[in-house]
C-alpha positions in Angstrom: -0.9 6.5 -10.6 -0.6 10.1 -11.7 -1.8 11.3 -8.3 0.9 9.2 -6.5 3.6 10.6 -8.8 2.3 14.2 -8.1 2.5 13.6 -4.4 6.2 13.0 -4.6 6.5 16.8 -4.5 4.5 17.0 -1.2 7.0 17.0 1.7 4.4 15.6 4.1 3.0 12.9 1.8 6.0 11.8 -0.3 7.0 8.8 1.8 3.5 7.4 1.6 3.4 8.1 -2.1 6.7 6.3 -2.6 5.3 3.3 -0.6 2.2 3.3 -2.8 4.1 3.5 -6.0 6.2 0.5 -5.1 3.1 -1.5 -4.3 1.5 -0.7 -7.6 4.3 -2.3 -9.6 3.6 0.1 -12.4 6.6 0.9 -14.6 5.4 4.5 -15.0 6.7 5.2 -11.5 10.3 4.2 -12.3 11.6 7.5 -13.7 10.0 9.6 -10.9 11.4 7.2 -8.3 14.8 7.3 -9.8 14.7 11.1 -9.5 13.8 10.7 -5.8 16.9 8.6 -5.2 18.8 12.0 -5.1 16.5 13.6 -2.5 18.1 15.2 0.6 16.1 13.0 2.9 17.7 9.7 3.5 14.4 8.0 4.4 12.9 9.2 1.1 15.9 7.7 -0.8 15.6 4.5 1.1 11.9 4.2 0.3 12.6 5.0 -3.3 15.2 2.2 -3.5 12.8 -0.3 -2.0 10.0 0.8 -4.3 12.3 0.4 -7.4 13.1 -3.1 -6.2 9.4 -3.9 -5.9 8.6 -2.6 -9.3 11.3 -4.7 -10.9 12.2 -2.6 -13.9 15.8 -2.9 -15.2 16.0 0.8 -15.8 16.6 1.2 -12.1 19.8 -0.9 -12.1 22.3 1.9 -12.8 20.7 4.5 -10.4 20.6 1.8 -7.7 24.3 1.0 -8.3 25.0 4.7 -7.7 22.9 4.5 -4.5 25.3 1.9 -3.2 27.7 4.8 -2.6 25.1 6.7 -0.4 26.2 8.0 3.0 23.1 6.6 4.7 23.5 2.9 5.5 19.7 2.3 5.2 19.8 3.6 1.6 22.7 1.3 0.7 20.9 -1.7 2.3 17.7 -0.9 0.4 19.7 -0.6 -2.8 21.4 -3.9 -2.2 18.1 -5.6 -1.7 16.5 -3.9 -4.7 19.4 -4.9 -7.0 19.2 -8.5 -5.9 15.5 -8.6 -6.5 15.9 -7.1 -10.0 18.2 -10.0 -10.8 20.2 -8.2 -13.5 23.8 -9.7 -13.3 25.6 -6.4 -13.3 23.4 -5.1 -10.5 23.6 -8.4 -8.5 27.4 -8.3 -8.7 27.5 -4.6 -7.6 25.1 -5.4 -4.7 27.3 -8.4 -3.7 30.5 -6.3 -3.8 28.8 -3.5 -1.7 27.6 -6.0 0.8 31.0 -7.6 1.2 32.6 -4.2 1.6 30.1 -3.2 4.2 30.7 -6.4 6.1 34.5 -5.8 6.1 34.0 -2.1 7.2 31.6 -3.2 9.9 34.0 -5.9 11.2 36.9 -3.4 11.3 34.7 -0.9 13.1 33.5 -3.4 15.6 37.0 -4.5 16.3 38.0 -0.8 16.9 35.0 -0.2 19.1 35.6 -3.3 21.2 39.2 -2.4 21.7 38.2 1.1 22.8 35.6 -0.4 25.2 38.1 -2.8 26.7 40.6 0.1 27.2 37.9 2.1 28.9 36.9 -0.7 31.2 40.6 -1.3 32.1 41.0 2.4 33.0 38.2 2.0 35.6 39.4 -1.3 37.0 39.5 -1.3 40.8 37.1 1.7 41.0 33.9 1.2 43.0 32.0 3.9 41.1 32.8 4.6 37.5 33.2 8.3 36.6 30.3 9.9 34.8 32.6 10.6 31.8 33.3 6.8 31.6 29.6 6.0 31.7 28.9 8.5 28.9 31.7 7.2 26.8 30.6 3.6 27.3 27.1 4.6 26.2 28.5 6.3 23.1 30.6 3.2 22.3 27.4 1.1 22.7 25.6 3.3 20.2 28.5 2.9 17.7 28.4 -0.9 18.2 24.7 -1.0 17.4 25.4 1.0 14.3 27.7 -1.8 13.0 25.5 -4.8 13.8 25.1 -4.8 17.5 26.4 -7.0 20.2 26.0 -10.2 18.3 28.7 -9.2 15.9 30.9 -8.2 18.9 30.5 -11.7 20.3 31.6 -13.2 17.0 34.7 -10.8 16.8 35.7 -11.7 20.4 35.6 -15.5 19.8 
């Protein structure tokens, strides 16, 4: 346990250490993992949130609620899952609220992206060969769409 906690300081091994700490289920890892939730690396923060959910210690509730405001979607998703797995009512409610907010934001974003895509396609109507700039913009729109739940969500919005 002590070795895994010490490896949190190693830039190359910290992700593996976090993964290991989560699988131990040992409550001694909670405080070091809470500290890692503030790391500059979003993948490290995501792994820490997951590990805290696996350990299941209620001390992680408040830091995980703070993680719901993270700029990285993967961190927020991991915090939502962790709070739900902890089962503490305040944490479950915060996770639910964050999930609903993300759904609303994603729906709004998808609607905006679909509108932009439709306008782009209309601008090329009647053209045998789309302009390179149109192709590049369509690819960028597709990437945005994937960020907000992919084409399945677009199909639901368009119905």
